[in-house]
N, CA, C and O atoms as CSV, one atom per row, in Angstrom:
chain,resi,resn,atom,element,x,y,z
A,1,UNK,N,N,0.770,-1.306,-0.111
A,1,UNK,CA,C,-0.037,0.033,-0.021
A,1,UNK,C,C,0.929,1.263,-0.035
A,1,UNK,O,O,2.034,1.226,0.505
A,2,UNK,N,N,0.446,2.333,-0.677
A,2,UNK,CA,C,1.197,3.568,-0.756
A,2,UNK,C,C,1.125,4.229,0.429
A,2,UNK,O,O,0.005,4.345,0.926
A,3,UNK,N,N,2.129,4.721,1.037
A,3,UNK,CA,C,2.015,5.449,2.283
A,3,UNK,C,C,1.298,6.771,2.244
A,3,UNK,O,O,1.339,7.434,1.208
A,4,UNK,N,N,0.607,7.222,3.359
A,4,UNK,CA,C,-0.197,8.396,3.335
A,4,UNK,C,C,0.595,9.516,2.999
A,4,UNK,O,O,0.028,10.442,2.419
A,5,UNK,N,N,1.805,9.607,3.256
A,5,UNK,CA,C,2.714,10.854,2.984
A,5,UNK,C,C,2.964,11.038,1.421
A,5,UNK,O,O,3.318,12.124,0.962
A,6,UNK,N,N,2.760,9.916,0.639
A,6,UNK,CA,C,2.857,9.841,-0.681
A,6,UNK,C,C,1.637,9.931,-1.426
A,6,UNK,O,O,1.638,9.646,-2.624
A,7,UNK,N,N,0.389,10.374,-0.718
A,7,UNK,CA,C,-0.862,10.359,-1.434
A,7,UNK,C,C,-1.460,11.914,-1.492
A,7,UNK,O,O,-1.372,12.695,-0.545
A,8,UNK,N,N,-1.990,12.176,-2.577
A,8,UNK,CA,C,-2.767,13.588,-2.651
A,8,UNK,C,C,-4.125,13.060,-2.340
A,8,UNK,O,O,-4.722,12.189,-2.974
A,9,UNK,N,N,-4.525,13.684,-1.309
A,9,UNK,CA,C,-5.940,13.400,-0.689
A,9,UNK,C,C,-7.127,14.463,-0.909
A,9,UNK,O,O,-8.329,14.214,-1.003
A,10,UNK,N,N,-6.518,15.643,-0.964
A,10,UNK,CA,C,-7.605,16.832,-0.978
A,10,UNK,C,C,-7.860,17.123,-2.370
A,10,UNK,O,O,-6.942,17.175,-3.189
A,11,UNK,N,N,-9.045,17.310,-2.662
A,11,UNK,CA,C,-9.587,17.830,-3.975
A,11,UNK,C,C,-8.963,19.103,-4.467
A,11,UNK,O,O,-8.730,19.202,-5.672
A,12,UNK,N,N,-8.669,20.092,-3.646
A,12,UNK,CA,C,-8.020,21.269,-4.103
A,12,UNK,C,C,-6.692,21.060,-4.435
A,12,UNK,O,O,-6.203,21.733,-5.342
A,13,UNK,N,N,-5.923,20.103,-3.753
A,13,UNK,CA,C,-4.513,19.728,-4.200
A,13,UNK,C,C,-4.415,19.132,-5.607
A,13,UNK,O,O,-3.456,19.363,-6.343
A,14,UNK,N,N,-5.679,18.182,-6.023
A,14,UNK,CA,C,-5.622,17.502,-7.136
A,14,UNK,C,C,-5.913,18.589,-8.344
A,14,UNK,O,O,-5.263,18.572,-9.388
A,15,UNK,N,N,-6.954,19.522,-8.080
A,15,UNK,CA,C,-7.343,20.631,-8.872
A,15,UNK,C,C,-6.149,21.516,-9.249
A,15,UNK,O,O,-6.055,21.998,-10.377
A,16,UNK,N,N,-5.344,21.698,-8.397
A,16,UNK,CA,C,-4.198,22.590,-8.413
A,16,UNK,C,C,-3.093,21.893,-9.502
A,16,UNK,O,O,-2.444,22.585,-10.287
A,17,UNK,N,N,-2.996,20.595,-9.435
A,17,UNK,CA,C,-2.186,19.793,-10.457
A,17,UNK,C,C,-2.695,19.972,-11.634
A,17,UNK,O,O,-1.955,20.269,-12.572
A,18,UNK,N,N,-4.150,19.814,-11.813
A,18,UNK,CA,C,-4.769,19.883,-13.150
A,18,UNK,C,C,-4.559,21.246,-13.743
A,18,UNK,O,O,-4.337,21.416,-14.941
A,19,UNK,N,N,-4.640,22.216,-12.853
A,19,UNK,CA,C,-4.557,23.720,-13.318
A,19,UNK,C,C,-3.157,24.114,-13.789
A,19,UNK,O,O,-2.995,24.587,-14.914
A,20,UNK,N,N,-2.233,23.939,-13.013
A,20,UNK,CA,C,-0.865,24.392,-13.243
A,20,UNK,C,C,0.018,23.390,-13.664
A,20,UNK,O,O,1.143,23.747,-14.012
A,21,UNK,N,N,-0.313,22.066,-13.701
A,21,UNK,CA,C,0.702,21.001,-13.938
A,21,UNK,C,C,0.876,20.857,-15.480
A,21,UNK,O,O,0.125,21.383,-16.302
A,22,UNK,N,N,1.985,20.060,-15.781
A,22,UNK,CA,C,2.275,19.749,-17.063
A,22,UNK,C,C,1.946,18.458,-17.488
A,22,UNK,O,O,2.077,17.575,-16.640
A,23,UNK,N,N,1.506,18.102,-18.721
A,23,UNK,CA,C,0.983,16.690,-18.961
A,23,UNK,C,C,2.064,15.936,-19.813
A,23,UNK,O,O,2.918,16.503,-20.494
A,24,UNK,N,N,1.909,14.586,-19.682
A,24,UNK,CA,C,2.516,13.563,-20.397
A,24,UNK,C,C,1.503,12.649,-20.714
A,24,UNK,O,O,0.654,12.356,-19.872
A,25,UNK,N,N,1.502,12.137,-21.909
A,25,UNK,CA,C,0.448,11.134,-22.304
A,25,UNK,C,C,0.922,10.035,-22.980
A,25,UNK,O,O,1.915,10.165,-23.696
A,26,UNK,N,N,0.268,8.778,-22.848
A,26,UNK,CA,C,0.574,7.554,-23.593
A,26,UNK,C,C,-0.662,7.087,-23.998
A,26,UNK,O,O,-1.686,7.762,-23.894
A,27,UNK,N,N,-0.615,5.720,-24.556
A,27,UNK,CA,C,-1.952,5.192,-25.102
A,27,UNK,C,C,-2.738,4.645,-23.822
A,27,UNK,O,O,-3.960,4.544,-23.929
A,28,UNK,N,N,-2.170,4.313,-22.712
A,28,UNK,CA,C,-2.918,3.853,-21.644
A,28,UNK,C,C,-3.109,4.789,-20.578
A,28,UNK,O,O,-4.113,4.717,-19.870
A,29,UNK,N,N,-2.152,5.736,-20.393
A,29,UNK,CA,C,-2.233,6.676,-19.182
A,29,UNK,C,C,-1.992,7.990,-19.536
A,29,UNK,O,O,-1.383,8.244,-20.576
A,30,UNK,N,N,-2.405,8.875,-18.780
A,30,UNK,CA,C,-2.009,10.359,-18.872
A,30,UNK,C,C,-1.387,10.679,-17.390
A,30,UNK,O,O,-1.725,10.106,-16.354
A,31,UNK,N,N,-0.518,11.598,-17.497
A,31,UNK,CA,C,0.197,12.049,-16.279
A,31,UNK,C,C,0.237,13.449,-16.227
A,31,UNK,O,O,0.697,14.077,-17.181
A,32,UNK,N,N,-0.277,14.130,-15.021
A,32,UNK,CA,C,-0.123,15.641,-14.938
A,32,UNK,C,C,0.860,15.744,-13.619
A,32,UNK,O,O,0.719,15.041,-12.618
A,33,UNK,N,N,1.775,16.640,-13.775
A,33,UNK,CA,C,2.560,16.810,-12.544
A,33,UNK,C,C,2.981,18.213,-12.326
A,33,UNK,O,O,3.197,18.963,-13.278
A,34,UNK,N,N,3.096,18.561,-11.159
A,34,UNK,CA,C,3.385,19.985,-10.835
A,34,UNK,C,C,4.334,19.789,-9.522
A,34,UNK,O,O,4.234,18.852,-8.730
A,35,UNK,N,N,5.248,20.831,-9.452
A,35,UNK,CA,C,6.313,20.756,-8.349
A,35,UNK,C,C,5.647,21.126,-7.054
A,35,UNK,O,O,4.810,22.029,-7.053
A,36,UNK,N,N,5.984,20.450,-5.888
A,36,UNK,CA,C,5.647,20.952,-4.702
A,36,UNK,C,C,6.735,21.284,-3.735
A,36,UNK,O,O,7.900,21.060,-4.061
A,37,UNK,N,N,6.459,21.780,-2.616
A,37,UNK,CA,C,7.602,22.181,-1.684
A,37,UNK,C,C,7.955,21.200,-0.595
A,37,UNK,O,O,8.602,21.547,0.393
A,38,UNK,N,N,7.553,20.055,-0.774
A,38,UNK,CA,C,7.761,19.168,0.253
A,38,UNK,C,C,8.968,18.277,-0.048
A,38,UNK,O,O,9.485,18.438,-1.154
A,39,UNK,N,N,9.448,17.441,0.702
A,39,UNK,CA,C,10.797,16.673,0.459
A,39,UNK,C,C,10.236,15.318,-0.085
A,39,UNK,O,O,11.078,14.423,-0.153
A,40,UNK,N,N,9.052,15.024,-0.460
A,40,UNK,CA,C,8.567,13.700,-0.991
A,40,UNK,C,C,7.635,14.012,-2.221
A,40,UNK,O,O,7.147,15.135,-2.344
A,41,UNK,N,N,7.404,13.057,-3.085
A,41,UNK,CA,C,6.507,13.292,-4.116
A,41,UNK,C,C,5.121,12.565,-3.646
A,41,UNK,O,O,5.055,11.549,-2.954
A,42,UNK,N,N,4.057,13.296,-4.165
A,42,UNK,CA,C,2.660,12.631,-3.759
A,42,UNK,C,C,1.982,12.307,-5.077
A,42,UNK,O,O,2.232,12.913,-6.119
A,43,UNK,N,N,1.091,11.296,-4.966
A,43,UNK,CA,C,0.385,10.740,-5.992
A,43,UNK,C,C,-1.178,10.672,-5.819
A,43,UNK,O,O,-1.695,10.406,-4.735
A,44,UNK,N,N,-1.848,10.915,-6.895
A,44,UNK,CA,C,-3.246,10.579,-6.987
A,44,UNK,C,C,-3.444,9.696,-8.081
A,44,UNK,O,O,-2.780,9.912,-9.094
A,45,UNK,N,N,-4.281,8.684,-8.062
A,45,UNK,CA,C,-4.660,7.688,-9.220
A,45,UNK,C,C,-6.063,7.973,-9.487
A,45,UNK,O,O,-6.860,7.923,-8.550
A,46,UNK,N,N,-6.526,8.323,-10.891
A,46,UNK,CA,C,-7.833,8.363,-11.243
A,46,UNK,C,C,-8.089,7.427,-12.259
A,46,UNK,O,O,-7.308,7.236,-13.191
A,47,UNK,N,N,-9.197,6.815,-12.106
A,47,UNK,CA,C,-9.778,5.731,-13.087
A,47,UNK,C,C,-11.236,6.041,-13.132
A,47,UNK,O,O,-12.002,5.835,-12.191
A,48,UNK,N,N,-11.560,6.532,-14.243
A,48,UNK,CA,C,-13.061,7.088,-14.499
A,48,UNK,C,C,-13.918,5.896,-14.778
A,48,UNK,O,O,-13.470,4.761,-14.938
A,49,UNK,N,N,-15.250,6.247,-14.829
A,49,UNK,CA,C,-16.330,5.139,-15.183
A,49,UNK,C,C,-16.169,4.683,-16.610
A,49,UNK,O,O,-16.510,3.547,-16.941
A,50,UNK,N,N,-15.635,5.583,-17.496
A,50,UNK,CA,C,-15.654,5.139,-19.019
A,50,UNK,C,C,-14.339,4.006,-19.114
A,50,UNK,O,O,-14.209,3.369,-20.159
A,51,UNK,N,N,-13.498,3.818,-18.113
A,51,UNK,CA,C,-12.618,2.799,-18.239
A,51,UNK,C,C,-13.253,1.410,-18.095
A,51,UNK,O,O,-13.117,0.500,-18.912
A,52,UNK,N,N,-14.052,1.349,-16.814
A,52,UNK,CA,C,-14.953,0.159,-16.694
A,52,UNK,C,C,-16.038,0.634,-15.653
A,52,UNK,O,O,-15.847,1.315,-14.645
A,53,UNK,N,N,-17.248,0.105,-16.143
A,53,UNK,CA,C,-18.444,0.535,-15.318
A,53,UNK,C,C,-18.482,-0.033,-13.994
A,53,UNK,O,O,-19.223,0.462,-13.145
A,54,UNK,N,N,-17.719,-1.067,-13.730
A,54,UNK,CA,C,-17.782,-1.862,-12.406
A,54,UNK,C,C,-16.818,-1.145,-11.427
A,54,UNK,O,O,-15.629,-0.987,-11.702
A,55,UNK,N,N,-17.378,-0.722,-10.282
A,55,UNK,CA,C,-16.439,-0.173,-9.320
A,55,UNK,C,C,-15.479,-1.043,-8.844
A,55,UNK,O,O,-14.379,-0.572,-8.554
A,56,UNK,N,N,-15.702,-2.309,-8.698
A,56,UNK,CA,C,-14.658,-3.277,-8.337
A,56,UNK,C,C,-13.348,-3.389,-9.196
A,56,UNK,O,O,-12.195,-3.438,-8.769
A,57,UNK,N,N,-13.795,-3.421,-10.555
A,57,UNK,CA,C,-12.565,-3.336,-11.512
A,57,UNK,C,C,-11.799,-2.074,-11.482
A,57,UNK,O,O,-10.568,-2.096,-11.493
A,58,UNK,N,N,-12.511,-0.914,-11.443
A,58,UNK,CA,C,-11.866,0.397,-11.325
A,58,UNK,C,C,-10.821,0.470,-9.951
A,58,UNK,O,O,-9.664,0.890,-9.989
A,59,UNK,N,N,-11.482,-0.012,-8.819
A,59,UNK,CA,C,-10.726,-0.141,-7.560
A,59,UNK,C,C,-9.387,-0.977,-7.769
A,59,UNK,O,O,-8.291,-0.656,-7.310
A,60,UNK,N,N,-9.648,-2.056,-8.505
A,60,UNK,CA,C,-8.496,-3.072,-8.660
A,60,UNK,C,C,-7.496,-2.512,-9.559
A,60,UNK,O,O,-6.301,-2.761,-9.400
A,61,UNK,N,N,-7.935,-1.755,-10.509
A,61,UNK,CA,C,-6.851,-0.929,-11.336
A,61,UNK,C,C,-6.222,0.075,-10.574
A,61,UNK,O,O,-4.997,0.184,-10.635
A,62,UNK,N,N,-6.910,0.838,-9.850
A,62,UNK,CA,C,-6.294,1.826,-8.792
A,62,UNK,C,C,-5.136,1.252,-8.081
A,62,UNK,O,O,-4.002,1.729,-8.134
A,63,UNK,N,N,-5.520,0.075,-7.331
A,63,UNK,CA,C,-4.611,-0.713,-6.557
A,63,UNK,C,C,-3.271,-1.212,-7.174
A,63,UNK,O,O,-2.175,-1.206,-6.614
A,64,UNK,N,N,-3.565,-1.652,-8.449
A,64,UNK,CA,C,-2.329,-2.093,-9.337
A,64,UNK,C,C,-1.449,-0.846,-9.506
A,64,UNK,O,O,-0.260,-0.847,-9.186
A,65,UNK,N,N,-2.087,0.225,-10.027
A,65,UNK,CA,C,-1.286,1.449,-10.219
A,65,UNK,C,C,-0.546,1.917,-8.942
A,65,UNK,O,O,0.642,2.234,-8.989
A,66,UNK,N,N,-1.234,1.953,-7.861
A,66,UNK,CA,C,-0.625,2.403,-6.702
A,66,UNK,C,C,0.546,1.491,-6.144
A,66,UNK,O,O,1.457,1.932,-5.444
A,67,UNK,N,N,0.416,0.171,-6.534
A,67,UNK,CA,C,1.444,-0.647,-6.208
A,67,UNK,C,C,2.703,-0.516,-7.002
A,67,UNK,O,O,3.809,-0.703,-6.495
A,68,UNK,N,N,2.509,-0.171,-8.337
A,68,UNK,CA,C,3.695,0.017,-9.109
A,68,UNK,C,C,4.226,1.277,-8.711
A,68,UNK,O,O,5.438,1.415,-8.875
A,69,UNK,N,N,3.590,2.217,-8.229
A,69,UNK,CA,C,4.203,3.571,-7.842
A,69,UNK,C,C,4.989,3.247,-6.636
A,69,UNK,O,O,6.083,3.775,-6.439
A,70,UNK,N,N,4.440,2.358,-5.789
A,70,UNK,CA,C,5.063,2.025,-4.406
A,70,UNK,C,C,6.375,1.419,-4.647
A,70,UNK,O,O,7.355,1.691,-3.953
A,71,UNK,N,N,6.398,0.522,-5.720
A,71,UNK,CA,C,7.628,-0.296,-5.935
A,71,UNK,C,C,8.715,0.566,-6.680
A,71,UNK,O,O,9.874,0.152,-6.695
A,72,UNK,N,N,8.452,1.500,-7.168
A,72,UNK,CA,C,9.373,2.444,-8.017
A,72,UNK,C,C,9.405,3.718,-7.481
A,72,UNK,O,O,9.800,4.627,-8.212
A,73,UNK,N,N,8.988,4.020,-6.081
A,73,UNK,CA,C,9.028,5.256,-5.531
A,73,UNK,C,C,10.387,5.754,-5.217
A,73,UNK,O,O,10.535,6.971,-5.111
A,74,UNK,N,N,11.376,4.977,-5.059
A,74,UNK,CA,C,12.663,5.228,-4.836
A,74,UNK,C,C,13.445,5.832,-6.153
A,74,UNK,O,O,14.335,6.668,-5.998
A,75,UNK,N,N,13.101,5.411,-7.325
A,75,UNK,CA,C,13.754,5.853,-8.445
A,75,UNK,C,C,12.960,6.970,-9.154
A,75,UNK,O,O,13.398,7.341,-10.243
A,76,UNK,N,N,11.857,7.545,-8.672
A,76,UNK,CA,C,10.902,8.528,-9.066
A,76,UNK,C,C,11.681,9.824,-8.493
A,76,UNK,O,O,12.397,9.796,-7.492
A,77,UNK,N,N,11.417,11.000,-9.313
A,77,UNK,CA,C,11.796,12.283,-8.909
A,77,UNK,C,C,10.964,12.777,-7.591
A,77,UNK,O,O,9.781,12.530,-7.360
A,78,UNK,N,N,11.851,13.521,-6.795
A,78,UNK,CA,C,10.937,14.044,-5.582
A,78,UNK,C,C,10.749,15.317,-5.749
A,78,UNK,O,O,11.341,16.026,-6.562
A,79,UNK,N,N,9.728,15.720,-4.809
A,79,UNK,CA,C,9.111,17.188,-5.013
A,79,UNK,C,C,8.206,17.333,-5.940
A,79,UNK,O,O,8.157,18.402,-6.547
A,80,UNK,N,N,7.354,16.343,-6.223
A,80,UNK,CA,C,6.329,16.646,-7.333
A,80,UNK,C,C,5.020,16.153,-6.897
A,80,UNK,O,O,4.987,15.139,-6.200
A,81,UNK,N,N,3.922,16.760,-7.231
A,81,UNK,CA,C,2.564,16.302,-7.010
A,81,UNK,C,C,2.101,15.614,-8.480
A,81,UNK,O,O,2.204,16.221,-9.546
A,82,UNK,N,N,1.650,14.439,-8.372
A,82,UNK,CA,C,1.486,13.647,-9.669
A,82,UNK,C,C,0.135,13.023,-9.648
A,82,UNK,O,O,-0.194,12.252,-8.747
A,83,UNK,N,N,-0.718,13.378,-10.719
A,83,UNK,CA,C,-1.835,12.695,-10.946
A,83,UNK,C,C,-1.879,11.786,-12.158
A,83,UNK,O,O,-1.685,12.220,-13.293
A,84,UNK,N,N,-2.129,10.566,-11.903
A,84,UNK,CA,C,-1.949,9.494,-12.986
A,84,UNK,C,C,-3.293,9.036,-13.390
A,84,UNK,O,O,-3.979,8.532,-12.500
A,85,UNK,N,N,-3.790,9.124,-14.585
A,85,UNK,CA,C,-5.287,8.862,-15.009
A,85,UNK,C,C,-5.066,7.538,-16.055
A,85,UNK,O,O,-4.113,7.440,-16.828
A,86,UNK,N,N,-5.941,6.744,-15.937
A,86,UNK,CA,C,-5.937,5.546,-16.760
A,86,UNK,C,C,-7.094,5.901,-17.841
A,86,UNK,O,O,-8.083,6.575,-17.555
A,87,UNK,N,N,-6.834,5.355,-19.120
A,87,UNK,CA,C,-7.697,5.636,-20.184
A,87,UNK,C,C,-8.354,4.181,-20.675
A,87,UNK,O,O,-7.838,3.086,-20.452
A,88,UNK,N,N,-9.483,4.385,-21.323
A,88,UNK,CA,C,-10.185,3.083,-21.811
A,88,UNK,C,C,-9.437,2.728,-23.137
A,88,UNK,O,O,-9.103,3.510,-24.027
A,89,UNK,N,N,-9.243,1.340,-23.071
A,89,UNK,CA,C,-8.850,0.822,-24.340
A,89,UNK,C,C,-9.798,-0.253,-24.725
A,89,UNK,O,O,-10.478,-0.861,-23.898
A,90,UNK,N,N,-9.827,-0.495,-26.160
A,90,UNK,CA,C,-10.766,-1.477,-26.574
A,90,UNK,C,C,-10.448,-2.998,-25.915
A,90,UNK,O,O,-11.289,-3.749,-25.419
A,91,UNK,N,N,-9.294,-3.193,-26.019
A,91,UNK,CA,C,-8.788,-4.535,-25.340
A,91,UNK,C,C,-8.017,-4.207,-24.240
A,91,UNK,O,O,-6.817,-3.988,-24.411
A,92,UNK,N,N,-8.559,-4.131,-23.027
A,92,UNK,CA,C,-7.910,-3.751,-21.805
A,92,UNK,C,C,-6.997,-5.008,-21.386
A,92,UNK,O,O,-7.581,-6.072,-21.180
A,93,UNK,N,N,-5.633,-4.951,-21.252
A,93,UNK,CA,C,-4.897,-5.989,-21.082
A,93,UNK,C,C,-4.974,-6.805,-19.699
A,93,UNK,O,O,-4.436,-7.896,-19.507
A,94,UNK,N,N,-5.666,-6.149,-18.858
A,94,UNK,CA,C,-5.783,-6.828,-17.555
A,94,UNK,C,C,-6.995,-7.497,-17.250
A,94,UNK,O,O,-8.044,-6.854,-17.292
A,95,UNK,N,N,-6.997,-8.837,-16.914
A,95,UNK,CA,C,-8.185,-9.730,-16.584
A,95,UNK,C,C,-8.068,-9.732,-15.145
A,95,UNK,O,O,-7.118,-10.260,-14.566
A,96,UNK,N,N,-9.219,-9.026,-14.442
A,96,UNK,CA,C,-9.249,-9.028,-12.925
A,96,UNK,C,C,-10.224,-9.795,-12.570
A,96,UNK,O,O,-10.468,-9.970,-11.376
């Protein structure tokens, strides 16, 4: 599980990243990031209803994304607020 100090929890913090952050996109994900003044990076994971209508699948996708972040946290840049958003694909590669 991703530690609480590494999570963006408040709506206004996430909205700030969307407002002032820069974006990077791929076929499966988009990433918005903005610098923060902390000694650690914080993350939020967004999986919309268009990815899958079932909440259990969306939550499972979020858990997988958070686990990937947790395992690679040491190699990621520090002092950023990052929002990772999953996109809908026709053939989603994960069978949950």
